[in-house]
MDTraj code that builds the backbone (N, CA, C; nanometers):
import mdtraj as md
import numpy as np

residues = "UNK UNK UNK UNK UNK UNK UNK UNK UNK UNK UNK UNK UNK UNK UNK UNK UNK UNK UNK UNK UNK UNK UNK UNK UNK UNK UNK UNK UNK UNK UNK UNK UNK UNK UNK UNK UNK UNK UNK UNK UNK UNK UNK UNK UNK UNK UNK UNK UNK UNK UNK UNK UNK UNK UNK UNK UNK UNK UNK UNK UNK UNK UNK UNK UNK UNK UNK UNK UNK UNK UNK UNK UNK UNK UNK UNK UNK UNK UNK UNK UNK".split()
xyz = np.array([
    [9.3364, 9.8763, 12.5647],
    [9.2917, 9.7198, 12.5388],
    [9.2485, 9.6422, 12.5741],
    [9.1305, 9.5971, 12.5508],
    [9.0129, 9.5020, 12.6345],
    [9.1044, 9.3815, 12.6419],
    [9.1650, 9.3094, 12.5462],
    [9.2402, 9.1604, 12.5298],
    [9.3835, 9.1509, 12.6331],
    [9.2863, 9.0529, 12.7476],
    [9.4501, 9.0173, 12.8007],
    [9.4961, 8.8761, 12.7367],
    [9.6157, 8.8758, 12.7494],
    [9.6877, 8.7325, 12.6692],
    [9.8138, 8.7514, 12.7463],
    [9.8592, 8.6033, 12.7164],
    [9.9990, 8.5715, 12.7742],
    [10.0800, 8.6215, 12.6837],
    [10.2029, 8.7556, 12.6770],
    [10.2771, 8.7864, 12.5648],
    [10.3896, 8.6799, 12.5837],
    [10.4060, 8.6624, 12.6919],
    [10.5485, 8.5133, 12.7036],
    [10.5160, 8.4192, 12.6397],
    [10.3594, 8.3994, 12.5990],
    [10.3276, 8.2703, 12.5678],
    [10.3828, 8.2054, 12.4121],
    [10.4156, 8.0851, 12.4291],
    [10.4957, 8.0366, 12.2981],
    [10.4663, 8.0431, 12.1955],
    [10.5119, 8.0508, 12.0704],
    [10.4562, 8.1001, 11.9377],
    [10.4253, 7.9475, 11.8864],
    [10.3027, 7.9860, 11.7943],
    [10.2664, 7.8216, 11.7408],
    [10.2363, 7.8416, 11.5889],
    [10.3271, 7.7838, 11.5609],
    [10.3267, 7.7610, 11.3860],
    [10.1703, 7.7122, 11.3865],
    [10.1353, 7.8337, 11.2519],
    [9.9684, 7.8348, 11.1722],
    [10.0026, 7.8322, 11.0502],
    [9.9070, 7.7779, 10.9548],
    [9.9172, 7.7749, 10.8122],
    [9.7891, 7.8634, 10.7788],
    [9.7956, 7.9511, 10.7072],
    [9.7435, 8.0371, 10.6942],
    [9.7563, 8.1094, 10.5052],
    [9.6567, 8.0962, 10.4429],
    [9.6654, 8.1916, 10.3028],
    [9.6396, 8.3222, 10.3119],
    [9.7345, 8.4119, 10.2086],
    [9.7440, 8.5223, 10.2316],
    [9.7499, 8.5632, 10.0836],
    [9.7385, 8.6793, 10.0095],
    [9.7750, 8.7296, 9.8719],
    [9.9503, 8.7593, 9.8573],
    [9.9397, 8.6630, 9.7651],
    [10.1147, 8.6416, 9.7668],
    [10.2038, 8.7479, 9.6971],
    [10.0795, 8.8564, 9.6259],
    [10.1896, 9.0087, 9.6215],
    [10.1729, 9.0850, 9.7557],
    [10.0604, 9.0699, 9.8316],
    [10.0610, 9.1602, 9.9726],
    [10.1673, 9.1146, 10.0238],
    [10.2391, 8.9589, 10.0131],
    [10.3144, 8.9238, 10.1039],
    [10.4597, 8.9526, 10.0394],
    [10.4743, 8.9523, 9.9266],
    [10.5572, 8.9785, 9.8477],
    [10.6327, 9.1222, 9.8579],
    [10.5052, 9.2441, 9.8863],
    [10.5548, 9.3210, 9.8910],
    [10.5914, 9.3975, 10.0377],
    [10.5156, 9.3388, 10.1090],
    [10.5309, 9.3199, 10.2630],
    [10.6982, 9.3029, 10.3083],
    [10.7398, 9.1635, 10.2976],
    [10.8691, 9.1402, 10.2853],
    [10.9922, 9.2243, 10.1943],
    [10.9745, 9.3110, 10.0983],
    [11.0341, 9.3800, 10.0321],
    [11.0894, 9.5215, 10.0817],
    [10.9565, 9.5567, 10.1940],
    [10.9566, 9.6650, 10.2433],
    [11.0374, 9.6210, 10.3941],
    [11.0371, 9.5006, 10.4385],
    [11.0993, 9.4559, 10.5661],
    [11.0273, 9.4578, 10.6484],
    [10.9002, 9.4145, 10.6382],
    [10.7662, 9.4067, 10.7122],
    [10.7708, 9.2754, 10.7586],
    [10.8054, 9.2526, 10.9124],
    [10.8187, 9.1005, 10.9606],
    [10.6657, 9.0968, 10.9537],
    [10.6251, 8.9503, 10.8580],
    [10.4482, 8.9079, 10.8313],
    [10.3922, 8.8524, 10.9632],
    [10.4711, 8.7589, 10.9965],
    [10.4413, 8.7168, 11.1225],
    [10.3495, 8.8018, 11.2353],
    [10.4559, 8.9386, 11.2514],
    [10.4511, 9.0045, 11.3630],
    [10.3041, 9.0772, 11.3121],
    [10.3136, 9.1508, 11.1888],
    [10.1962, 9.1885, 11.1168],
    [10.0540, 9.0938, 11.1288],
    [10.0765, 9.0110, 11.1243],
    [9.9547, 8.8992, 11.1090],
    [9.8981, 8.8855, 11.2506],
    [9.9913, 8.8978, 11.3282],
    [9.9238, 8.8704, 11.4866],
    [9.9117, 9.0212, 11.5542],
    [9.9590, 9.0971, 11.5141],
    [9.8876, 9.2483, 11.5317],
    [9.7504, 9.2501, 11.4974],
    [9.7263, 9.2131, 11.3527],
    [9.6098, 9.2349, 11.3052],
    [9.5016, 9.1256, 11.3783],
    [9.5667, 8.9982, 11.4023],
    [9.4493, 8.9254, 11.5039],
    [9.4494, 8.9882, 11.6127],
    [9.5422, 9.0802, 11.7188],
    [9.4780, 9.1303, 11.8317],
    [9.3879, 9.2208, 11.7641],
    [9.4229, 9.3286, 11.6571],
    [9.3035, 9.3770, 11.6673],
    [9.1514, 9.3012, 11.6333],
    [9.1629, 9.2638, 11.5652],
    [8.9968, 9.1583, 11.5101],
    [8.9605, 9.0862, 11.6711],
    [9.0429, 9.0688, 11.7224],
    [8.9573, 9.0044, 11.8792],
    [8.9275, 9.1071, 11.9553],
    [9.0264, 9.2301, 11.9664],
    [8.9465, 9.3444, 12.0565],
    [8.8410, 9.3934, 12.0287],
    [8.8218, 9.3965, 11.8396],
    [8.6632, 9.4229, 11.7716],
    [8.5693, 9.3394, 11.8518],
    [8.6061, 9.2592, 11.8425],
    [8.5230, 9.1122, 11.8940],
    [8.4545, 9.1255, 12.0190],
    [8.5877, 9.1774, 12.0741],
    [8.5142, 9.1821, 12.2627],
    [8.4636, 9.2833, 12.3129],
    [8.4933, 9.3883, 12.2372],
    [8.3847, 9.5105, 12.2371],
    [8.2607, 9.4856, 12.1385],
    [8.2367, 9.4134, 12.0772],
    [8.0803, 9.3631, 12.0395],
    [8.0072, 9.2978, 12.0987],
    [8.1339, 9.1891, 12.1859],
    [8.0476, 9.1087, 12.2459],
    [8.0103, 9.2147, 12.3803],
    [8.0738, 9.2997, 12.4375],
    [8.0350, 9.3912, 12.5891],
    [7.9275, 9.4702, 12.5531],
    [7.9566, 9.4970, 12.3956],
    [7.8305, 9.5734, 12.3849],
    [7.7047, 9.5202, 12.3743],
    [7.6950, 9.3965, 12.3070],
    [7.5834, 9.2843, 12.2913],
    [7.5301, 9.2649, 12.4407],
    [7.6118, 9.2248, 12.5525],
    [7.5635, 9.2051, 12.6766],
    [7.5436, 9.3048, 12.7361],
    [7.5707, 9.4460, 12.7392],
    [7.5433, 9.5584, 12.7834],
    [7.4153, 9.6140, 12.7442],
    [7.3625, 9.5746, 12.6169],
    [7.2416, 9.5916, 12.5623],
    [7.1033, 9.5161, 12.6193],
    [7.1879, 9.4057, 12.6152],
    [7.0812, 9.3004, 12.6766],
    [7.0281, 9.3441, 12.8463],
    [7.1446, 9.3567, 12.9089],
    [7.1254, 9.4034, 13.0253],
    [7.0258, 9.5175, 13.0173],
    [7.0575, 9.6023, 12.9688],
    [6.9733, 9.7629, 12.9879],
    [6.8436, 9.7575, 12.9332],
    [6.7966, 9.6370, 12.8099],
    [6.6790, 9.6151, 12.7740],
    [6.6375, 9.5057, 12.9321],
    [6.6557, 9.4399, 12.9688],
    [6.6202, 9.4108, 13.0540],
    [6.6187, 9.5019, 13.1827],
    [6.6639, 9.5331, 13.1802],
    [6.6332, 9.6323, 13.3249],
    [6.5389, 9.7568, 13.3038],
    [6.5280, 9.8118, 13.1572],
    [6.4220, 9.8941, 13.1157],
    [6.2764, 9.8104, 13.1028],
    [6.2759, 9.7199, 13.0759],
    [6.1533, 9.6240, 13.0965],
    [6.1412, 9.6018, 13.2069],
    [6.1942, 9.5815, 13.3267],
    [6.1712, 9.5837, 13.4619],
    [6.0814, 9.6867, 13.5097],
    [6.2015, 9.7788, 13.5024],
    [6.1147, 9.9063, 13.5425],
    [5.9837, 9.9480, 13.4494],
    [5.9730, 9.8936, 13.3788],
    [5.8606, 9.9515, 13.2929],
    [5.7244, 9.8822, 13.3661],
    [5.7769, 9.7487, 13.4311],
    [5.6613, 9.6667, 13.4728],
    [5.6500, 9.6922, 13.6136],
    [5.7515, 9.7127, 13.6963],
    [5.7789, 9.7229, 13.8256],
    [5.7815, 9.8280, 13.8827],
    [5.8130, 9.9181, 13.7952],
    [5.9161, 10.0896, 13.8697],
    [6.0504, 10.0676, 13.8886],
    [6.0762, 10.1351, 13.9576],
    [6.2621, 10.1771, 14.0017],
    [6.2254, 10.1570, 14.1228],
    [6.3543, 10.0620, 14.1993],
    [6.3373, 10.0239, 14.3465],
    [6.3575, 10.2297, 14.3855],
    [6.4222, 10.2585, 14.3519],
    [6.4334, 10.4076, 14.4020],
    [6.3053, 10.4871, 14.4577],
    [6.1780, 10.4445, 14.3729],
    [6.0839, 10.5271, 14.4418],
    [5.9787, 10.5290, 14.5322],
    [6.0128, 10.3963, 14.6051],
    [5.9731, 10.3849, 14.7563],
    [6.0688, 10.5098, 14.8563],
    [6.2170, 10.5047, 14.8016],
    [6.2535, 10.6199, 14.8312],
    [6.2529, 10.7341, 14.8467],
    [6.2156, 10.7972, 14.7014],
    [6.2266, 10.9428, 14.6550],
    [6.0981, 10.9591, 14.6157],
    [6.0391, 11.0709, 14.6358],
    [5.9251, 11.1717, 14.5880],
    [5.9490, 11.2662, 14.4968],
    [5.9535, 11.2489, 14.3642],
    [5.9649, 11.3666, 14.2543],
    [5.8269, 11.4327, 14.2021],
])
top = md.Topology()
chain = top.add_chain()
for i, resn in enumerate(residues, 1):
    res = top.add_residue(resn, chain, resSeq=i)
    for name in ("N", "CA", "C"):
        top.add_atom(name, md.element.get_by_symbol(name[0]), res)
traj = md.Trajectory(xyz[None], top)
């Protein structure tokens, strides 16, 4: 899990719209809709965090590859291959 958050943080009431049939079926099955929504939100936040990290890594690698193409590797002065 990438996301760190305070699991003991107080609950905040929120207002969201969900498919009424889906909510009714979940309640009939004994599913805690709030807990399921929170789990889904956590998954979405984790996915967004992974995308952000990947985008930052890609940008860094583009920068490094461009730098190396222009100036060579810093290791070149220490290695003869």
